[in-house]
C-alpha positions as a Python dict, from the first residue, in 0.01 Angstrom:
ca = {
    (1, 'P'): (0, 0, 0),
    (2, 'Q'): (126, 353, 52),
    (3, 'P'): (109, 579, -256),
    (4, 'G'): (425, 674, -442),
    (5, 'P'): (690, 519, -665),
    (6, 'R'): (785, 157, -605),
    (7, 'R'): (1124, -6, -633),
    (8, 'N'): (1170, -304, -863),
    (9, 'I'): (1171, -638, -681),
    (10, 'V'): (1333, -957, -808),
    (11, 'M'): (1292, -1298, -644),
    (12, 'M'): (1563, -1525, -787),
    (13, 'I'): (1492, -1885, -688),
    (14, 'D'): (1773, -2122, -776),
    (15, 'E'): (1755, -2499, -806),
    (16, 'S'): (1936, -2747, -577),
    (17, 'I'): (2199, -2506, -440),
    (18, 'R'): (2351, -2575, -99),
    (19, 'H'): (2487, -2275, 90),
    (20, 'D'): (2806, -2449, 199),
    (21, 'Y'): (2910, -2494, -165),
    (22, 'L'): (2923, -2117, -212),
    (23, 'D'): (3249, -1956, -98),
    (24, 'F'): (3257, -1580, -36),
    (25, 'T'): (3628, -1568, 47),
    (26, 'A'): (3811, -1340, -196),
    (27, 'G'): (4003, -1534, -460),
    (28, 'N'): (3874, -1875, -355),
    (29, 'P'): (3896, -2150, -621),
    (30, 'H'): (3530, -2256, -612),
    (31, 'T'): (3313, -1943, -655),
    (32, 'P'): (3556, -1653, -703),
    (33, 'R'): (3319, -1441, -915),
    (34, 'L'): (3052, -1459, -647),
    (35, 'A'): (3310, -1362, -387),
    (36, 'A'): (3404, -1060, -599),
    (37, 'L'): (3039, -952, -577),
    (38, 'A'): (3014, -1004, -201),
    (39, 'D'): (2978, -632, -128),
    (40, 'R'): (2665, -625, -345),
    (41, 'F'): (2487, -867, -112),
    (42, 'V'): (2363, -892, 244),
    (43, 'N'): (2440, -1254, 331),
    (44, 'F'): (2207, -1419, 582),
    (45, 'G'): (2425, -1729, 586),
    (46, 'P'): (2287, -2082, 563),
    (47, 'A'): (1908, -2049, 561),
    (48, 'V'): (1630, -2305, 591),
    (49, 'S'): (1407, -2379, 294),
    (50, 'G'): (1034, -2428, 336),
    (51, 'G'): (1056, -2778, 186),
    (52, 'N'): (1308, -3010, 27),
    (53, 'C'): (1119, -3043, -303),
    (54, 'S'): (1089, -2771, -566),
    (55, 'N'): (710, -2775, -577),
    (56, 'Y'): (662, -2730, -202),
    (57, 'S'): (927, -2462, -163),
    (58, 'N'): (805, -2257, -457),
    (59, 'A'): (444, -2286, -346),
    (60, 'I'): (540, -2160, 1),
    (61, 'L'): (716, -1862, -157),
    (62, 'R'): (470, -1770, -432),
    (63, 'F'): (160, -1820, -218),
    (64, 'A'): (312, -1608, 62),
    (65, 'A'): (268, -1883, 319),
    (66, 'S'): (275, -1794, 687),
    (67, 'R'): (423, -2018, 954),
    (68, 'K'): (126, -1930, 1173),
    (69, 'D'): (-90, -2148, 947),
    (70, 'V'): (107, -2299, 661),
    (71, 'S'): (-163, -2506, 488),
    (72, 'G'): (-438, -2253, 555),
    (73, 'S'): (-238, -1956, 428),
    (74, 'I'): (-128, -2141, 114),
    (75, 'N'): (-491, -2213, 30),
    (76, 'T'): (-638, -1873, 119),
    (77, 'S'): (-368, -1606, 91),
    (78, 'P'): (-344, -1394, -223),
    (79, 'T'): (-38, -1484, -427),
    (80, 'L'): (259, -1252, -448),
    (81, 'W'): (139, -1167, -800),
    (82, 'S'): (-193, -1043, -658),
    (83, 'Y'): (-18, -833, -396),
    (84, 'A'): (217, -693, -660),
    (85, 'K'): (-64, -602, -899),
    (86, 'K'): (-256, -422, -622),
    (87, 'A'): (60, -230, -532),
    (88, 'G'): (102, -108, -891),
    (89, 'Y'): (368, -347, -1019),
    (90, 'R'): (399, -506, -1359),
    (91, 'T'): (447, -879, -1297),
    (92, 'V'): (694, -1112, -1470),
    (93, 'F'): (756, -1485, -1434),
    (94, 'I'): (1061, -1657, -1583),
    (95, 'D'): (1095, -2036, -1576),
    (96, 'A'): (1434, -2166, -1687),
    (97, 'Q'): (1325, -2522, -1607),
    (98, 'A'): (1038, -2531, -1856),
    (99, 'G'): (1207, -2762, -2106),
    (100, 'G'): (1067, -3070, -1938),
    (101, 'I'): (708, -2950, -1886),
    (102, 'T'): (447, -3159, -2067),
    (103, 'N'): (122, -2980, -1978),
    (104, 'P'): (-3, -2732, -2238),
    (105, 'G'): (-22, -2443, -1991),
    (106, 'L'): (356, -2470, -1927),
    (107, 'M'): (296, -2451, -1553),
    (108, 'Q'): (458, -2641, -1267),
    (109, 'N'): (517, -2620, -893),
    (110, 'Y'): (140, -2605, -827),
    (111, 'M'): (81, -2297, -1044),
    (112, 'T'): (-283, -2257, -1155),
    (113, 'M'): (-455, -2069, -1435),
    (114, 'T'): (-600, -1831, -1174),
    (115, 'E'): (-250, -1752, -1054),
    (116, 'R'): (-119, -1716, -1408),
    (117, 'A'): (-391, -1459, -1485),
    (118, 'D'): (-207, -1213, -1258),
    (119, 'I'): (122, -1253, -1449),
    (120, 'D'): (173, -988, -1718),
    (121, 'A'): (478, -1145, -1886),
    (122, 'F'): (520, -1524, -1875),
    (123, 'H'): (855, -1657, -2001),
    (124, 'A'): (882, -2037, -2022),
    (125, 'L'): (1227, -2116, -2165),
    (126, 'R'): (1206, -2422, -2387),
    (127, 'D'): (1438, -2348, -2680),
    (128, 'V'): (1764, -2364, -2482),
    (129, 'T'): (1979, -2636, -2332),
    (130, 'S'): (1998, -2679, -1955),
    (131, 'A'): (2346, -2529, -1959),
    (132, 'E'): (2227, -2220, -2149),
    (133, 'A'): (1896, -2165, -1969),
    (134, 'D'): (2016, -1952, -1678),
    (135, 'F'): (2205, -1716, -1906),
    (136, 'R'): (1896, -1667, -2119),
    (137, 'L'): (1710, -1597, -1793),
    (138, 'A'): (1966, -1327, -1709),
    (139, 'E'): (1902, -1159, -2045),
    (140, 'I'): (1527, -1152, -1977),
    (141, 'V'): (1575, -1011, -1626),
    (142, 'A'): (1792, -735, -1771),
    (143, 'A'): (1536, -656, -2043),
    (144, 'E'): (1242, -650, -1802),
    (145, 'L'): (1424, -425, -1553),
    (146, 'A'): (1503, -183, -1836),
    (147, 'K'): (1134, -127, -1914),
    (148, 'P'): (959, 174, -1757),
    (149, 'G'): (764, 146, -1433),
    (150, 'P'): (804, -75, -1127),
    (151, 'V'): (825, -449, -1193),
    (152, 'F'): (801, -760, -975),
    (153, 'I'): (999, -1052, -1121),
    (154, 'Y'): (986, -1410, -993),
    (155, 'A'): (1250, -1621, -1167),
    (156, 'N'): (1309, -1995, -1136),
    (157, 'K'): (1667, -2074, -1237),
    (158, 'N'): (1773, -2404, -1391),
    (159, 'G'): (2052, -2427, -1134),
    (160, 'A'): (2218, -2756, -1046),
    (161, 'H'): (1948, -3021, -1054),
    (162, 'F'): (2057, -3385, -1061),
    (163, 'P'): (2200, -3521, -1294),
    (164, 'Y'): (2451, -3243, -1245),
    (165, 'D'): (2651, -3294, -1564),
    (166, 'A'): (2358, -3164, -1772),
    (167, 'A'): (2372, -2827, -1596),
    (168, 'Y'): (2702, -2707, -1745),
    (169, 'P'): (2896, -2733, -2074),
    (170, 'E'): (3145, -3015, -2100),
    (171, 'S'): (3420, -2754, -2146),
    (172, 'E'): (3345, -2626, -1793),
    (173, 'A'): (3424, -2955, -1619),
    (174, 'H'): (3701, -2817, -1400),
    (175, 'Y'): (3649, -3073, -1123),
    (176, 'R'): (3719, -3432, -1220),
    (177, 'P'): (3640, -3710, -1259),
    (178, 'T'): (3278, -3619, -1326),
    (179, 'M'): (3000, -3876, -1290),
    (180, 'T'): (2988, -3904, -1667),
    (181, 'E'): (3363, -3965, -1691),
    (182, 'A'): (3375, -4204, -1398),
    (183, 'G'): (3078, -4405, -1519),
    (184, 'V'): (2984, -4470, -1157),
    (185, 'D'): (2807, -4280, -883),
    (186, 'D'): (3080, -4253, -621),
    (187, 'P'): (3141, -3972, -367),
    (188, 'V'): (3433, -3811, -552),
    (189, 'A'): (3257, -3803, -889),
    (190, 'R'): (2926, -3682, -747),
    (191, 'V'): (3088, -3391, -564),
    (192, 'A'): (3302, -3305, -868),
    (193, 'S'): (2997, -3289, -1094),
    (194, 'Y'): (2804, -3087, -838),
    (195, 'R'): (3088, -2836, -797),
    (196, 'N'): (3104, -2793, -1175),
    (197, 'A'): (2729, -2727, -1186),
    (198, 'V'): (2750, -2471, -904),
    (199, 'A'): (3053, -2300, -1057),
    (200, 'W'): (2866, -2257, -1386),
    (201, 'S'): (2509, -2191, -1277),
    (202, 'V'): (2581, -1973, -973),
    (203, 'D'): (2933, -1832, -988),
    (204, 'R'): (2950, -1754, -1359),
    (205, 'F'): (2578, -1673, -1374),
    (206, 'M'): (2596, -1404, -1104),
    (207, 'A'): (2884, -1230, -1280),
    (208, 'D'): (2687, -1242, -1605),
    (209, 'L'): (2365, -1117, -1441),
    (210, 'F'): (2525, -814, -1279),
    (211, 'A'): (2714, -732, -1599),
    (212, 'K'): (2393, -737, -1807),
    (213, 'A'): (2127, -593, -1575),
    (214, 'D'): (2088, -244, -1430),
    (215, 'F'): (1989, -296, -1067),
    (216, 'S'): (1923, 71, -996),
    (217, 'D'): (1611, 114, -782),
    (218, 'T'): (1595, -262, -743),
    (219, 'T'): (1599, -509, -456),
    (220, 'M'): (1675, -874, -534),
    (221, 'V'): (1644, -1167, -298),
    (222, 'Y'): (1834, -1479, -402),
    (223, 'T'): (1779, -1823, -252),
    (224, 'S'): (1739, -2183, -363),
    (225, 'D'): (1434, -2406, -350),
    (226, 'H'): (1621, -2668, -147),
    (227, 'G'): (1968, -2805, -82),
    (228, 'Q'): (2125, -3138, -168),
    (229, 'A'): (2229, -3466, -13),
    (230, 'L'): (2537, -3582, -201),
    (231, 'D'): (2545, -3943, -85),
    (232, 'P'): (2588, -4181, -380),
    (233, 'G'): (2298, -4407, -455),
    (234, 'K'): (2045, -4196, -265),
    (235, 'L'): (1796, -3932, -371),
    (236, 'S'): (1954, -3587, -369),
    (237, 'H'): (1636, -3426, -229),
    (238, 'C'): (1258, -3477, -193),
    (239, 'V'): (1300, -3746, 75),
    (240, 'V'): (1005, -3741, 315),
    (241, 'D'): (1100, -4008, 570),
    (242, 'N'): (1384, -3889, 794),
    (243, 'P'): (1527, -3645, 535),
    (244, 'D'): (1890, -3537, 539),
    (245, 'A'): (1889, -3190, 699),
    (246, 'R'): (2130, -3067, 432),
    (247, 'T'): (1849, -3090, 177),
    (248, 'A'): (1705, -2784, 355),
    (249, 'L'): (2034, -2590, 364),
    (250, 'V'): (2015, -2300, 115),
    (251, 'P'): (2176, -1960, 55),
    (252, 'L'): (1981, -1642, 128),
    (253, 'L'): (2124, -1320, -14),
    (254, 'V'): (1969, -977, -69),
    (255, 'A'): (2107, -714, -305),
    (256, 'T'): (1970, -360, -286),
    (257, 'D'): (2088, -7, -361),
    (258, 'D'): (1848, 136, -102),
    (259, 'A'): (2092, 252, 167),
    (260, 'V'): (1835, 248, 447),
    (261, 'L'): (1708, -99, 362),
    (262, 'Q'): (2061, -227, 312),
    (263, 'A'): (2158, -108, 661),
    (264, 'E'): (1848, -269, 816),
    (265, 'L'): (1913, -599, 641),
    (266, 'A'): (2283, -597, 728),
    (267, 'A'): (2208, -538, 1097),
    (268, 'A'): (1956, -823, 1096),
    (269, 'A'): (2197, -1056, 915),
    (270, 'R'): (2469, -987, 1170),
    (271, 'Q'): (2233, -1051, 1459),
    (272, 'R'): (2068, -1365, 1323),
    (273, 'H'): (2326, -1509, 1083),
    (274, 'G'): (2232, -1867, 999),
    (275, 'K'): (1879, -1836, 1140),
    (276, 'A'): (1682, -1708, 841),
    (277, 'S'): (1423, -1908, 652),
    (278, 'H'): (1201, -1900, 345),
    (279, 'F'): (908, -1802, 563),
    (280, 'Q'): (1068, -1461, 624),
    (281, 'I'): (1084, -1370, 254),
    (282, 'A'): (717, -1306, 169),
    (283, 'P'): (651, -1059, 452),
    (284, 'S'): (972, -878, 361),
    (285, 'V'): (867, -853, -4),
    (286, 'L'): (524, -723, 99),
    (287, 'S'): (695, -452, 304),
    (288, 'W'): (911, -355, 6),
    (289, 'M'): (596, -332, -206),
    (290, 'G'): (462, -70, 31),
    (291, 'Y'): (224, -268, 252),
    (292, 'G'): (207, -145, 611),
    (293, 'D'): (389, -318, 894),
    (294, 'N'): (74, -341, 1106),
    (295, 'D'): (-119, -506, 825),
    (296, 'I'): (166, -751, 756),
    (297, 'A'): (184, -836, 1127),
    (298, 'T'): (-173, -968, 1122),
    (299, 'A'): (-53, -1266, 916),
    (300, 'Y'): (322, -1285, 982),
    (301, 'D'): (526, -1272, 1301),
    (302, 'E'): (869, -1261, 1137),
    (303, 'S'): (1053, -1111, 840),
    (304, 'L'): (1414, -1074, 738),
    (305, 'V'): (1450, -771, 964),
    (306, 'S'): (1229, -875, 1256),
    (307, 'G'): (1126, -1178, 1456),
    (308, 'N'): (1312, -1426, 1673),
    (309, 'R'): (1161, -1760, 1579),
    (310, 'E'): (1397, -2045, 1512),
    (311, 'P'): (1395, -2154, 1147),
    (312, 'A'): (1161, -2442, 1058),
    (313, 'F'): (1184, -2696, 777),
}
């Protein structure tokens, strides 16, 4: 890495969020708070996740996988924590899905003890309900950003995992009938419950996050681990045989107050709207950490601001 001060970097990885359920039109009825924050983000449109299961997608992201050699790079590449530590960052991991973990190390998504050794602050949220978890995560992000020195934060949100009705308070059931109310898994109830979960865990969360956290000198990339198939009676994701392509449809947004970077990202998003993928995130993050473009190019042939490959799932 080049010497000098580093900007804070946040990777916000949501759970089970489909891009087409986020509306950025001002005053829309579904995600109006997110729409009000639209000028804070560069929106790459519907992006392609690395996998349609949380463990695969998060492993691809954390292990800085390259499409040149996915399995090889996952097994041999330093993790993003290692890169961050070498670049002078304090490292933070926040897991808002930790309530269901049974192993004593509180690790999931293929995390190992070797990987955890490079994490300075490890927050596994277990004393909150699913509906409260993301808002506790926002408080931790705000507190960690407020500490001195550059920090790299990787945060797994609780998001909108099935069953959706657990992801939001009953008082926030604005779309009805929910699956709980209907007592059956039909198309109307499933979509209603999913919209409630997205409205709470994305729309309200983003407004809360930006109200609590100071994002000065910070770049945040927001995406989801995978999308959703909303067909009643079928798995919502993690299908291996002939998977529904919508389980790989995720949002990809970047928020930064670096004017030069913002302009580069905006130009790339206009040129390749709807053609971004998870595989472009790691090389972009390495660049933001200060690693040289020539060095990055030895392992990666695309990033959010360069490359013309079609997205792969």
